[in-house]
N, CA, C and O atoms as CSV, one atom per row, in Angstrom:
chain,resi,resn,atom,element,x,y,z
A,1,MET,N,N,-19.248,-16.431,-10.151
A,1,MET,CA,C,-17.951,-16.765,-9.596
A,1,MET,C,C,-17.774,-18.276,-9.598
A,1,MET,O,O,-18.699,-19.015,-9.260
A,2,ASP,N,N,-16.628,-18.719,-9.965
A,2,ASP,CA,C,-16.300,-20.140,-9.955
A,2,ASP,C,C,-16.464,-20.696,-8.545
A,2,ASP,O,O,-15.949,-20.128,-7.582
A,3,LYS,N,N,-17.182,-21.804,-8.431
A,3,LYS,CA,C,-17.452,-22.394,-7.123
A,3,LYS,C,C,-16.182,-22.746,-6.357
A,3,LYS,O,O,-16.194,-22.790,-5.127
A,4,LYS,N,N,-15.080,-22.997,-7.076
A,4,LYS,CA,C,-13.842,-23.388,-6.414
A,4,LYS,C,C,-12.929,-22.209,-6.115
A,4,LYS,O,O,-11.885,-22.385,-5.487
A,5,ALA,N,N,-13.301,-21.006,-6.554
A,5,ALA,CA,C,-12.460,-19.840,-6.324
A,5,ALA,C,C,-12.356,-19.542,-4.833
A,5,ALA,O,O,-13.338,-19.617,-4.095
A,6,LEU,N,N,-11.161,-19.208,-4.418
A,6,LEU,CA,C,-10.944,-18.879,-3.015
A,6,LEU,C,C,-11.319,-17.435,-2.736
A,6,LEU,O,O,-11.262,-16.574,-3.614
A,7,ILE,N,N,-11.699,-17.197,-1.509
A,7,ILE,CA,C,-11.967,-15.855,-1.018
A,7,ILE,C,C,-10.978,-15.623,0.112
A,7,ILE,O,O,-10.842,-16.455,1.008
A,8,LEU,N,N,-10.287,-14.488,0.066
A,8,LEU,CA,C,-9.319,-14.143,1.096
A,8,LEU,C,C,-10.027,-13.380,2.202
A,8,LEU,O,O,-10.661,-12.356,1.945
A,9,CYS,N,N,-9.923,-13.866,3.418
A,9,CYS,CA,C,-10.569,-13.224,4.561
A,9,CYS,C,C,-9.595,-12.303,5.280
A,9,CYS,O,O,-8.466,-12.689,5.584
A,10,ASP,N,N,-10.041,-11.093,5.546
A,10,ASP,CA,C,-9.267,-10.149,6.342
A,10,ASP,C,C,-9.298,-10.604,7.805
A,10,ASP,O,O,-10.159,-11.388,8.204
A,11,THR,N,N,-8.369,-10.110,8.576
A,11,THR,CA,C,-8.245,-10.508,9.977
A,11,THR,C,C,-9.533,-10.262,10.755
A,11,THR,O,O,-9.913,-11.090,11.583
A,12,ASN,N,N,-10.214,-9.143,10.508
A,12,ASN,CA,C,-11.428,-8.824,11.275
A,12,ASN,C,C,-12.526,-9.860,11.069
A,12,ASN,O,O,-13.318,-10.106,11.979
A,13,ILE,N,N,-12.586,-10.462,9.905
A,13,ILE,CA,C,-13.590,-11.498,9.647
A,13,ILE,C,C,-13.303,-12.724,10.509
A,13,ILE,O,O,-14.222,-13.310,11.082
A,14,ILE,N,N,-12.041,-13.110,10.602
A,14,ILE,CA,C,-11.669,-14.288,11.389
A,14,ILE,C,C,-11.874,-14.024,12.875
A,14,ILE,O,O,-12.344,-14.900,13.601
A,15,VAL,N,N,-11.527,-12.830,13.328
A,15,VAL,CA,C,-11.741,-12.467,14.735
A,15,VAL,C,C,-13.227,-12.520,15.063
A,15,VAL,O,O,-13.612,-13.050,16.105
A,16,ASP,N,N,-14.063,-11.976,14.187
A,16,ASP,CA,C,-15.505,-11.989,14.439
A,16,ASP,C,C,-16.066,-13.410,14.412
A,16,ASP,O,O,-16.979,-13.727,15.174
A,17,TYR,N,N,-15.536,-14.256,13.553
A,17,TYR,CA,C,-15.946,-15.664,13.548
A,17,TYR,C,C,-15.557,-16.313,14.873
A,17,TYR,O,O,-16.354,-17.034,15.473
A,18,PHE,N,N,-14.348,-16.061,15.321
A,18,PHE,CA,C,-13.851,-16.610,16.588
A,18,PHE,C,C,-14.735,-16.162,17.751
A,18,PHE,O,O,-14.983,-16.927,18.684
A,19,ARG,N,N,-15.205,-14.920,17.687
A,19,ARG,CA,C,-16.078,-14.363,18.735
A,19,ARG,C,C,-17.536,-14.783,18.563
A,19,ARG,O,O,-18.420,-14.308,19.276
A,20,GLU,N,N,-17.768,-15.666,17.622
A,20,GLU,CA,C,-19.087,-16.250,17.369
A,20,GLU,C,C,-20.122,-15.233,16.900
A,20,GLU,O,O,-21.293,-15.319,17.268
A,21,ASP,N,N,-19.691,-14.276,16.092
A,21,ASP,CA,C,-20.615,-13.333,15.472
A,21,ASP,C,C,-21.523,-14.127,14.533
A,21,ASP,O,O,-21.028,-14.755,13.597
A,22,PRO,N,N,-22.844,-14.113,14.758
A,22,PRO,CA,C,-23.739,-14.969,13.976
A,22,PRO,C,C,-23.772,-14.637,12.483
A,22,PRO,O,O,-23.908,-15.545,11.662
A,23,THR,N,N,-23.650,-13.358,12.111
A,23,THR,CA,C,-23.696,-13.022,10.687
A,23,THR,C,C,-22.441,-13.512,9.958
A,23,THR,O,O,-22.519,-13.997,8.829
A,24,ILE,N,N,-21.308,-13.383,10.602
A,24,ILE,CA,C,-20.058,-13.863,9.992
A,24,ILE,C,C,-20.052,-15.382,9.939
A,24,ILE,O,O,-19.659,-15.965,8.928
A,25,ARG,N,N,-20.480,-16.025,11.011
A,25,ARG,CA,C,-20.517,-17.498,11.021
A,25,ARG,C,C,-21.413,-18.018,9.898
A,25,ARG,O,O,-21.057,-18.964,9.196
A,26,LYS,N,N,-22.578,-17.391,9.737
A,26,LYS,CA,C,-23.513,-17.819,8.698
A,26,LYS,C,C,-22.895,-17.643,7.311
A,26,LYS,O,O,-23.019,-18.521,6.457
A,27,GLU,N,N,-22.231,-16.511,7.088
A,27,GLU,CA,C,-21.641,-16.247,5.776
A,27,GLU,C,C,-20.499,-17.212,5.469
A,27,GLU,O,O,-20.434,-17.754,4.366
A,28,LEU,N,N,-19.604,-17.435,6.423
A,28,LEU,CA,C,-18.482,-18.347,6.173
A,28,LEU,C,C,-18.968,-19.777,5.974
A,28,LEU,O,O,-18.436,-20.508,5.139
A,29,ASP,N,N,-19.972,-20.170,6.737
A,29,ASP,CA,C,-20.545,-21.505,6.544
A,29,ASP,C,C,-21.201,-21.616,5.167
A,29,ASP,O,O,-21.138,-22.665,4.526
A,30,HIS,N,N,-21.834,-20.524,4.715
A,30,HIS,CA,C,-22.463,-20.488,3.393
A,30,HIS,C,C,-21.406,-20.622,2.282
A,30,HIS,O,O,-21.599,-21.365,1.319
A,31,ILE,N,N,-20.308,-19.907,2.426
A,31,ILE,CA,C,-19.228,-19.966,1.426
A,31,ILE,C,C,-18.601,-21.353,1.418
A,31,ILE,O,O,-18.378,-21.941,0.360
A,32,GLY,N,N,-18.321,-21.868,2.608
A,32,GLY,CA,C,-17.652,-23.162,2.753
A,32,GLY,C,C,-16.162,-22.982,2.990
A,32,GLY,O,O,-15.495,-22.243,2.266
A,33,PHE,N,N,-15.650,-23.652,3.992
A,33,PHE,CA,C,-14.247,-23.475,4.361
A,33,PHE,C,C,-13.282,-23.961,3.286
A,33,PHE,O,O,-12.113,-23.576,3.291
A,34,ASP,N,N,-13.747,-24.791,2.375
A,34,ASP,CA,C,-12.879,-25.226,1.277
A,34,ASP,C,C,-12.605,-24.099,0.287
A,34,ASP,O,O,-11.731,-24.228,-0.570
A,35,ARG,N,N,-13.342,-22.998,0.397
A,35,ARG,CA,C,-13.166,-21.843,-0.493
A,35,ARG,C,C,-12.584,-20.632,0.222
A,35,ARG,O,O,-12.441,-19.569,-0.383
A,36,LEU,N,N,-12.246,-20.775,1.493
A,36,LEU,CA,C,-11.773,-19.642,2.284
A,36,LEU,C,C,-10.271,-19.722,2.512
A,36,LEU,O,O,-9.714,-20.797,2.736
A,37,SER,N,N,-9.636,-18.570,2.448
A,37,SER,CA,C,-8.199,-18.515,2.688
A,37,SER,C,C,-7.869,-17.301,3.542
A,37,SER,O,O,-8.664,-16.370,3.671
A,38,ILE,N,N,-6.674,-17.337,4.121
A,38,ILE,CA,C,-6.153,-16.186,4.853
A,38,ILE,C,C,-4.705,-15.972,4.424
A,38,ILE,O,O,-4.029,-16.894,3.969
A,39,SER,N,N,-4.257,-14.753,4.580
A,39,SER,CA,C,-2.866,-14.418,4.328
A,39,SER,C,C,-2.029,-14.849,5.530
A,39,SER,O,O,-2.537,-14.950,6.647
A,40,ALA,N,N,-0.756,-15.099,5.294
A,40,ALA,CA,C,0.164,-15.381,6.401
A,40,ALA,C,C,0.189,-14.210,7.380
A,40,ALA,O,O,0.450,-14.403,8.567
A,41,VAL,N,N,-0.081,-13.001,6.894
A,41,VAL,CA,C,-0.143,-11.826,7.765
A,41,VAL,C,C,-1.332,-11.935,8.712
A,41,VAL,O,O,-1.207,-11.624,9.897
A,42,THR,N,N,-2.472,-12.368,8.211
A,42,THR,CA,C,-3.637,-12.576,9.073
A,42,THR,C,C,-3.336,-13.630,10.121
A,42,THR,O,O,-3.687,-13.464,11.289
A,43,GLU,N,N,-2.691,-14.706,9.715
A,43,GLU,CA,C,-2.308,-15.743,10.675
A,43,GLU,C,C,-1.463,-15.139,11.795
A,43,GLU,O,O,-1.711,-15.403,12.972
A,44,ALA,N,N,-0.475,-14.336,11.437
A,44,ALA,CA,C,0.394,-13.706,12.432
A,44,ALA,C,C,-0.383,-12.737,13.320
A,44,ALA,O,O,-0.169,-12.699,14.532
A,45,GLU,N,N,-1.284,-11.954,12.725
A,45,GLU,CA,C,-2.085,-11.007,13.509
A,45,GLU,C,C,-2.985,-11.735,14.501
A,45,GLU,O,O,-3.194,-11.255,15.615
A,46,LEU,N,N,-3.517,-12.882,14.110
A,46,LEU,CA,C,-4.366,-13.655,15.019
A,46,LEU,C,C,-3.569,-14.160,16.211
A,46,LEU,O,O,-4.033,-14.079,17.349
A,47,TYR,N,N,-2.378,-14.678,15.960
A,47,TYR,CA,C,-1.544,-15.148,17.065
A,47,TYR,C,C,-1.095,-13.993,17.952
A,47,TYR,O,O,-1.007,-14.147,19.170
A,48,GLN,N,N,-0.812,-12.848,17.359
A,48,GLN,CA,C,-0.391,-11.690,18.138
A,48,GLN,C,C,-1.523,-11.186,19.036
A,48,GLN,O,O,-1.271,-10.733,20.152
A,49,GLY,N,N,-2.756,-11.260,18.559
A,49,GLY,CA,C,-3.880,-10.703,19.297
A,49,GLY,C,C,-4.572,-11.649,20.259
A,49,GLY,O,O,-5.470,-11.228,20.988
A,50,MET,N,N,-4.182,-12.907,20.282
A,50,MET,CA,C,-4.876,-13.879,21.132
A,50,MET,C,C,-4.369,-13.829,22.571
A,50,MET,O,O,-3.255,-13.388,22.854
A,51,TYR,N,N,-5.229,-14.298,23.458
A,51,TYR,CA,C,-4.816,-14.538,24.837
A,51,TYR,C,C,-4.190,-15.925,24.891
A,51,TYR,O,O,-4.544,-16.801,24.102
A,52,LYS,N,N,-3.266,-16.125,25.817
A,52,LYS,CA,C,-2.576,-17.413,25.916
A,52,LYS,C,C,-3.566,-18.573,26.036
A,52,LYS,O,O,-3.349,-19.640,25.462
A,53,LYS,N,N,-4.643,-18.363,26.776
A,53,LYS,CA,C,-5.632,-19.433,26.964
A,53,LYS,C,C,-6.387,-19.765,25.668
A,53,LYS,O,O,-7.076,-20.783,25.597
A,54,GLU,N,N,-6.259,-18.911,24.647
A,54,GLU,CA,C,-6.940,-19.129,23.368
A,54,GLU,C,C,-6.052,-19.816,22.326
A,54,GLU,O,O,-6.458,-19.971,21.174
A,55,THR,N,N,-4.852,-20.225,22.722
A,55,THR,CA,C,-3.894,-20.787,21.764
A,55,THR,C,C,-4.470,-21.964,20.997
A,55,THR,O,O,-4.419,-21.988,19.767
A,56,ARG,N,N,-5.008,-22.922,21.696
A,56,ARG,CA,C,-5.533,-24.125,21.039
A,56,ARG,C,C,-6.687,-23.788,20.095
A,56,ARG,O,O,-6.714,-24.238,18.950
A,57,ALA,N,N,-7.635,-22.995,20.583
A,57,ALA,CA,C,-8.793,-22.628,19.760
A,57,ALA,C,C,-8.364,-21.807,18.539
A,57,ALA,O,O,-8.924,-21.961,17.453
A,58,THR,N,N,-7.378,-20.944,18.723
A,58,THR,CA,C,-6.874,-20.140,17.604
A,58,THR,C,C,-6.233,-21.032,16.549
A,58,THR,O,O,-6.487,-20.863,15.357
A,59,LYS,N,N,-5.409,-21.978,16.976
A,59,LYS,CA,C,-4.776,-22.915,16.040
A,59,LYS,C,C,-5.827,-23.730,15.292
A,59,LYS,O,O,-5.716,-23.932,14.083
A,60,GLU,N,N,-6.844,-24.196,16.010
A,60,GLU,CA,C,-7.903,-24.986,15.375
A,60,GLU,C,C,-8.647,-24.164,14.326
A,60,GLU,O,O,-8.971,-24.665,13.250
A,61,LEU,N,N,-8.913,-22.904,14.646
A,61,LEU,CA,C,-9.610,-22.042,13.693
A,61,LEU,C,C,-8.735,-21.771,12.466
A,61,LEU,O,O,-9.209,-21.875,11.335
A,62,ILE,N,N,-7.487,-21.433,12.680
A,62,ILE,CA,C,-6.575,-21.157,11.567
A,62,ILE,C,C,-6.457,-22.365,10.646
A,62,ILE,O,O,-6.372,-22.214,9.427
A,63,ASN,N,N,-6.453,-23.548,11.218
A,63,ASN,CA,C,-6.316,-24.771,10.420
A,63,ASN,C,C,-7.506,-25.040,9.503
A,63,ASN,O,O,-7.420,-25.897,8.623
A,64,LYS,N,N,-8.614,-24.324,9.693
A,64,LYS,CA,C,-9.775,-24.470,8.814
A,64,LYS,C,C,-9.554,-23.781,7.464
A,64,LYS,O,O,-10.256,-24.068,6.495
A,65,PHE,N,N,-8.584,-22.879,7.408
A,65,PHE,CA,C,-8.370,-22.035,6.235
A,65,PHE,C,C,-7.131,-22.454,5.460
A,65,PHE,O,O,-6.172,-22.986,6.019
A,66,SER,N,N,-7.175,-22.202,4.174
A,66,SER,CA,C,-5.981,-22.312,3.347
A,66,SER,C,C,-5.146,-21.064,3.633
A,66,SER,O,O,-5.656,-19.946,3.553
A,67,ILE,N,N,-3.871,-21.246,3.965
A,67,ILE,CA,C,-3.000,-20.111,4.276
A,67,ILE,C,C,-2.133,-19.807,3.062
A,67,ILE,O,O,-1.448,-20.681,2.531
A,68,ILE,N,N,-2.178,-18.550,2.636
A,68,ILE,CA,C,-1.376,-18.115,1.496
A,68,ILE,C,C,-0.144,-17.393,2.031
A,68,ILE,O,O,-0.245,-16.333,2.649
A,69,HIS,N,N,1.006,-17.982,1.784
A,69,HIS,CA,C,2.262,-17.417,2.272
A,69,HIS,C,C,2.780,-16.363,1.303
A,69,HIS,O,O,2.447,-16.366,0.118
A,70,ILE,N,N,3.588,-15.476,1.824
A,70,ILE,CA,C,4.127,-14.394,1.011
A,70,ILE,C,C,5.304,-14.920,0.191
A,70,ILE,O,O,6.325,-15.344,0.733
A,71,ASP,N,N,5.133,-14.880,-1.119
A,71,ASP,CA,C,6.221,-15.274,-2.017
A,71,ASP,C,C,6.821,-14.001,-2.627
A,71,ASP,O,O,6.440,-12.894,-2.246
A,72,LYS,N,N,7.744,-14.152,-3.559
A,72,LYS,CA,C,8.408,-12.967,-4.108
A,72,LYS,C,C,7.446,-12.075,-4.893
A,72,LYS,O,O,7.644,-10.862,-4.953
A,73,TYR,N,N,6.413,-12.654,-5.493
A,73,TYR,CA,C,5.459,-11.863,-6.269
A,73,TYR,C,C,4.544,-11.046,-5.357
A,73,TYR,O,O,4.282,-9.871,-5.614
A,74,ILE,N,N,4.070,-11.673,-4.304
A,74,ILE,CA,C,3.254,-10.945,-3.325
A,74,ILE,C,C,4.105,-9.871,-2.663
A,74,ILE,O,O,3.630,-8.759,-2.433
A,75,SER,N,N,5.346,-10.190,-2.357
A,75,SER,CA,C,6.259,-9.223,-1.748
A,75,SER,C,C,6.469,-8.012,-2.654
A,75,SER,O,O,6.472,-6.875,-2.181
A,76,GLN,N,N,6.641,-8.248,-3.936
A,76,GLN,CA,C,6.815,-7.145,-4.888
A,76,GLN,C,C,5.556,-6.286,-4.968
A,76,GLN,O,O,5.638,-5.058,-5.001
A,77,ARG,N,N,4.393,-6.933,-4.999
A,77,ARG,CA,C,3.121,-6.191,-5.048
A,77,ARG,C,C,2.933,-5.385,-3.766
A,77,ARG,O,O,2.467,-4.247,-3.801
A,78,PHE,N,N,3.296,-5.981,-2.644
A,78,PHE,CA,C,3.220,-5.337,-1.332
A,78,PHE,C,C,4.044,-4.045,-1.332
A,78,PHE,O,O,3.553,-2.990,-0.928
A,79,THR,N,N,5.272,-4.131,-1.776
A,79,THR,CA,C,6.147,-2.959,-1.833
A,79,THR,C,C,5.584,-1.911,-2.788
A,79,THR,O,O,5.617,-0.716,-2.497
A,80,GLN,N,N,5.072,-2.362,-3.920
A,80,GLN,CA,C,4.473,-1.458,-4.904
A,80,GLN,C,C,3.300,-0.693,-4.286
A,80,GLN,O,O,3.169,0.515,-4.486
A,81,LEU,N,N,2.457,-1.389,-3.542
A,81,LEU,CA,C,1.309,-0.735,-2.902
A,81,LEU,C,C,1.759,0.301,-1.883
A,81,LEU,O,O,1.180,1.384,-1.801
A,82,LEU,N,N,2.786,-0.024,-1.108
A,82,LEU,CA,C,3.282,0.929,-0.117
A,82,LEU,C,C,3.819,2.191,-0.786
A,82,LEU,O,O,3.614,3.294,-0.280
A,83,PHE,N,N,4.506,2.038,-1.919
A,83,PHE,CA,C,4.982,3.207,-2.662
A,83,PHE,C,C,3.815,3.988,-3.257
A,83,PHE,O,O,3.779,5.217,-3.191
A,84,GLU,N,N,2.870,3.265,-3.834
A,84,GLU,CA,C,1.740,3.907,-4.513
A,84,GLU,C,C,0.851,4.682,-3.548
A,84,GLU,O,O,0.340,5.748,-3.890
A,85,TYR,N,N,0.668,4.155,-2.361
A,85,TYR,CA,C,-0.211,4.795,-1.382
A,85,TYR,C,C,0.588,5.341,-0.209
A,85,TYR,O,O,0.149,5.285,0.939
A,86,TYR,N,N,1.767,5.870,-0.514
A,86,TYR,CA,C,2.665,6.445,0.479
A,86,TYR,C,C,1.970,7.567,1.248
A,86,TYR,O,O,1.211,8.343,0.667
A,87,GLY,N,N,2.224,7.649,2.523
A,87,GLY,CA,C,1.681,8.742,3.312
A,87,GLY,C,C,0.748,8.286,4.413
A,87,GLY,O,O,0.041,9.104,5.001
A,88,GLY,N,N,0.731,7.005,4.701
A,88,GLY,CA,C,-0.038,6.528,5.842
A,88,GLY,C,C,-1.450,6.085,5.560
A,88,GLY,O,O,-2.124,5.590,6.463
A,89,ARG,N,N,-1.924,6.242,4.338
A,89,ARG,CA,C,-3.300,5.843,4.035
A,89,ARG,C,C,-3.473,4.327,4.091
A,89,ARG,O,O,-4.544,3.828,4.435
A,90,LEU,N,N,-2.422,3.610,3.754
A,90,LEU,CA,C,-2.469,2.156,3.727
A,90,LEU,C,C,-1.500,1.612,4.773
A,90,LEU,O,O,-0.291,1.825,4.681
A,91,LEU,N,N,-2.036,0.913,5.761
A,91,LEU,CA,C,-1.205,0.337,6.813
A,91,LEU,C,C,-0.442,-0.874,6.282
A,91,LEU,O,O,-0.866,-1.509,5.317
A,92,ILE,N,N,0.673,-1.183,6.911
A,92,ILE,CA,C,1.537,-2.262,6.430
A,92,ILE,C,C,0.800,-3.600,6.361
A,92,ILE,O,O,0.875,-4.288,5.342
A,93,GLY,N,N,0.095,-3.978,7.419
A,93,GLY,CA,C,-0.636,-5.249,7.408
A,93,GLY,C,C,-1.689,-5.293,6.319
A,93,GLY,O,O,-1.837,-6.301,5.628
A,94,ASP,N,N,-2.423,-4.193,6.167
A,94,ASP,CA,C,-3.450,-4.126,5.123
A,94,ASP,C,C,-2.822,-4.190,3.732
A,94,ASP,O,O,-3.384,-4.799,2.822
A,95,ALA,N,N,-1.661,-3.566,3.570
A,95,ALA,CA,C,-0.972,-3.610,2.276
A,95,ALA,C,C,-0.572,-5.037,1.921
A,95,ALA,O,O,-0.693,-5.447,0.767
A,96,ALA,N,N,-0.098,-5.794,2.904
A,96,ALA,CA,C,0.299,-7.187,2.653
A,96,ALA,C,C,-0.913,-8.048,2.311
A,96,ALA,O,O,-0.840,-8.903,1.428
A,97,ILE,N,N,-2.013,-7.827,2.999
A,97,ILE,CA,C,-3.239,-8.581,2.722
A,97,ILE,C,C,-3.781,-8.208,1.342
A,97,ILE,O,O,-4.179,-9.082,0.573
A,98,ALA,N,N,-3.795,-6.915,1.031
A,98,ALA,CA,C,-4.252,-6.466,-0.290
A,98,ALA,C,C,-3.355,-7.024,-1.393
A,98,ALA,O,O,-3.848,-7.440,-2.441
A,99,ALA,N,N,-2.051,-7.033,-1.165
A,99,ALA,CA,C,-1.116,-7.575,-2.156
A,99,ALA,C,C,-1.400,-9.045,-2.418
A,99,ALA,O,O,-1.313,-9.506,-3.556
A,100,THR,N,N,-1.735,-9.775,-1.377
A,100,THR,CA,C,-2.076,-11.192,-1.525
A,100,THR,C,C,-3.324,-11.346,-2.387
A,100,THR,O,O,-3.351,-12.156,-3.314
A,101,ALA,N,N,-4.360,-10.560,-2.075
A,101,ALA,CA,C,-5.605,-10.630,-2.849
A,101,ALA,C,C,-5.364,-10.270,-4.315
A,101,ALA,O,O,-5.861,-10.947,-5.215
A,102,LEU,N,N,-4.611,-9.217,-4.547
A,102,LEU,CA,C,-4.355,-8.777,-5.919
A,102,LEU,C,C,-3.506,-9.783,-6.688
A,102,LEU,O,O,-3.826,-10.128,-7.826
A,103,ASP,N,N,-2.434,-10.251,-6.073
A,103,ASP,CA,C,-1.534,-11.165,-6.771
A,103,ASP,C,C,-2.200,-12.502,-7.078
A,103,ASP,O,O,-1.949,-13.098,-8.126
A,104,MET,N,N,-3.043,-12.970,-6.170
A,104,MET,CA,C,-3.707,-14.263,-6.346
A,104,MET,C,C,-5.065,-14.126,-7.043
A,104,MET,O,O,-5.747,-15.124,-7.273
A,105,ASP,N,N,-5.459,-12.887,-7.380
A,105,ASP,CA,C,-6.736,-12.590,-8.029
A,105,ASP,C,C,-7.917,-13.125,-7.219
A,105,ASP,O,O,-8.785,-13.826,-7.737
A,106,LEU,N,N,-7.921,-12.772,-5.930
A,106,LEU,CA,C,-8.971,-13.208,-5.012
A,106,LEU,C,C,-9.833,-12.030,-4.592
A,106,LEU,O,O,-9.370,-10.890,-4.542
A,107,GLN,N,N,-11.084,-12.320,-4.294
A,107,GLN,CA,C,-11.921,-11.330,-3.643
A,107,GLN,C,C,-11.490,-11.253,-2.184
A,107,GLN,O,O,-11.114,-12.261,-1.585
A,108,LEU,N,N,-11.548,-10.056,-1.620
A,108,LEU,CA,C,-11.185,-9.849,-0.221
A,108,LEU,C,C,-12.447,-9.625,0.594
A,108,LEU,O,O,-13.238,-8.731,0.295
A,109,TYR,N,N,-12.630,-10.434,1.619
A,109,TYR,CA,C,-13.781,-10.313,2.505
A,109,TYR,C,C,-13.333,-9.586,3.763
A,109,TYR,O,O,-12.528,-10.101,4.539
A,110,THR,N,N,-13.864,-8.382,3.958
A,110,THR,CA,C,-13.502,-7.551,5.097
A,110,THR,C,C,-14.697,-6.747,5.555
A,110,THR,O,O,-15.595,-6.441,4.770
A,111,ARG,N,N,-14.701,-6.410,6.825
A,111,ARG,CA,C,-15.683,-5.455,7.331
A,111,ARG,C,C,-15.127,-4.038,7.235
A,111,ARG,O,O,-15.878,-3.068,7.332
A,112,ASN,N,N,-13.833,-3.918,7.047
A,112,ASN,CA,C,-13.180,-2.611,6.978
A,112,ASN,C,C,-12.951,-2.202,5.523
A,112,ASN,O,O,-11.812,-2.029,5.087
A,113,THR,N,N,-14.035,-2.054,4.790
A,113,THR,CA,C,-13.913,-1.739,3.365
A,113,THR,C,C,-13.187,-0.420,3.130
A,113,THR,O,O,-12.519,-0.255,2.109
A,114,LYS,N,N,-13.309,0.513,4.059
A,114,LYS,CA,C,-12.652,1.811,3.897
A,114,LYS,C,C,-11.133,1.684,3.845
A,114,LYS,O,O,-10.458,2.544,3.281
A,115,ASP,N,N,-10.595,0.619,4.429
A,115,ASP,CA,C,-9.146,0.403,4.433
A,115,ASP,C,C,-8.621,-0.125,3.102
A,115,ASP,O,O,-7.412,-0.145,2.875
A,116,PHE,N,N,-9.528,-0.552,2.222
A,116,PHE,CA,C,-9.109,-1.210,0.978
A,116,PHE,C,C,-9.746,-0.653,-0.289
A,116,PHE,O,O,-9.164,-0.782,-1.366
A,117,LYS,N,N,-10.922,-0.039,-0.194
A,117,LYS,CA,C,-11.691,0.289,-1.401
A,117,LYS,C,C,-10.993,1.271,-2.342
A,117,LYS,O,O,-11.353,1.345,-3.517
A,118,PHE,N,N,-10.023,2.010,-1.865
A,118,PHE,CA,C,-9.299,2.963,-2.711
A,118,PHE,C,C,-8.165,2.308,-3.507
A,118,PHE,O,O,-7.546,2.957,-4.350
A,119,ILE,N,N,-7.893,1.038,-3.247
A,119,ILE,CA,C,-6.792,0.344,-3.919
A,119,ILE,C,C,-7.243,-0.103,-5.312
A,119,ILE,O,O,-8.217,-0.840,-5.464
A,120,LYS,N,N,-6.521,0.356,-6.300
A,120,LYS,CA,C,-6.853,0.030,-7.690
A,120,LYS,C,C,-6.787,-1.480,-7.907
A,120,LYS,O,O,-5.783,-2.121,-7.599
A,121,GLY,N,N,-7.879,-2.037,-8.445
A,121,GLY,CA,C,-7.924,-3.452,-8.793
A,121,GLY,C,C,-8.415,-4.380,-7.697
A,121,GLY,O,O,-8.656,-5.560,-7.954
A,122,ILE,N,N,-8.568,-3.877,-6.486
A,122,ILE,CA,C,-9.019,-4.753,-5.390
A,122,ILE,C,C,-10.485,-5.118,-5.613
A,122,ILE,O,O,-11.293,-4.274,-6.001
A,123,ARG,N,N,-10.817,-6.373,-5.366
A,123,ARG,CA,C,-12.205,-6.829,-5.489
A,123,ARG,C,C,-12.686,-7.223,-4.102
A,123,ARG,O,O,-12.196,-8.186,-3.513
A,124,LEU,N,N,-13.649,-6.470,-3.587
A,124,LEU,CA,C,-14.185,-6.742,-2.258
A,124,LEU,C,C,-15.366,-7.695,-2.358
A,124,LEU,O,O,-16.264,-7.516,-3.181
A,125,TYR,N,N,-15.346,-8.703,-1.510
A,125,TYR,CA,C,-16.420,-9.697,-1.478
A,125,TYR,C,C,-17.663,-9.080,-0.858
A,125,TYR,O,O,-17.586,-8.403,0.167
A,126,LYS,N,N,-18.800,-9.317,-1.482
A,126,LYS,CA,C,-20.083,-8.853,-0.945
A,126,LYS,C,C,-20.820,-10.053,-0.369
A,126,LYS,O,O,-21.087,-11.020,-1.083
A,127,PRO,N,N,-21.154,-9.999,0.928
A,127,PRO,CA,C,-21.846,-11.131,1.567
A,127,PRO,C,C,-23.133,-11.489,0.847
A,127,PRO,O,O,-23.852,-10.623,0.347
A,128,LYS,N,N,-23.405,-12.779,0.807
A,128,LYS,CA,C,-24.585,-13.287,0.106
A,128,LYS,C,C,-25.750,-13.597,1.041
A,128,LYS,O,O,-26.909,-13.513,0.634
A,129,THR,N,N,-25.452,-13.955,2.296
A,129,THR,CA,C,-26.517,-14.443,3.172
A,129,THR,C,C,-27.360,-13.332,3.771
A,129,THR,O,O,-28.559,-13.515,3.979
A,130,ASN,N,N,-26.767,-12.199,4.049
A,130,ASN,CA,C,-27.508,-11.052,4.571
A,130,ASN,C,C,-26.578,-9.853,4.597
A,130,ASN,O,O,-25.379,-9.975,4.344
A,131,LYS,N,N,-27.136,-8.711,4.899
A,131,LYS,CA,C,-26.326,-7.497,4.966
A,131,LYS,C,C,-25.444,-7.557,6.202
A,131,LYS,O,O,-25.932,-7.691,7.324
A,132,ILE,N,N,-24.162,-7.457,5.985
A,132,ILE,CA,C,-23.212,-7.433,7.086
A,132,ILE,C,C,-22.600,-6.040,7.109
A,132,ILE,O,O,-22.043,-5.592,6.107
A,133,PRO,N,N,-22.699,-5.344,8.256
A,133,PRO,CA,C,-22.177,-3.978,8.315
A,133,PRO,C,C,-20.693,-3.930,7.973
A,133,PRO,O,O,-19.909,-4.769,8.416
A,134,THR,N,N,-20.324,-2.928,7.175
A,134,THR,CA,C,-18.921,-2.718,6.831
A,134,THR,C,C,-18.589,-1.256,7.016
A,134,THR,O,O,-19.487,-0.420,7.112
A,135,GLY,N,N,-17.306,-0.938,7.068
A,135,GLY,CA,C,-16.861,0.449,7.166
A,135,GLY,C,C,-17.102,1.166,5.859
A,135,GLY,O,O,-17.201,0.538,4.804
A,136,HIS,N,N,-17.196,2.462,5.926
A,136,HIS,CA,C,-17.496,3.253,4.716
A,136,HIS,C,C,-16.255,3.809,4.112
A,136,HIS,O,O,-16.319,4.497,3.093
């Protein structure tokens, strides 16, 4: 993999980093924050899920990542995924994150692999530093 290639982090990875999960912290530090990105959807989910007292820390954490905003191409891919996986298998937030990864040709780093592994063309990031539990 190109050393400069970005890796898109799912919301659960950022939440676990925020909660000081040692395996996630080690992996993200190993990758390097200059190679890590989040979707605008992840940014919104983080703000939605935070406690008011965590506002400053949440902003500081988000600022460590490159944020990929939804453009017309990601939006089109997002809609395509929702049609393709119609019937509730793919949640709206996950579809937007997957669309970002697919459109930008990024690996997706998630602990919830079961939410994404059925999507054609998705590339899931495999941790390098140690085995990190993921969903099946």
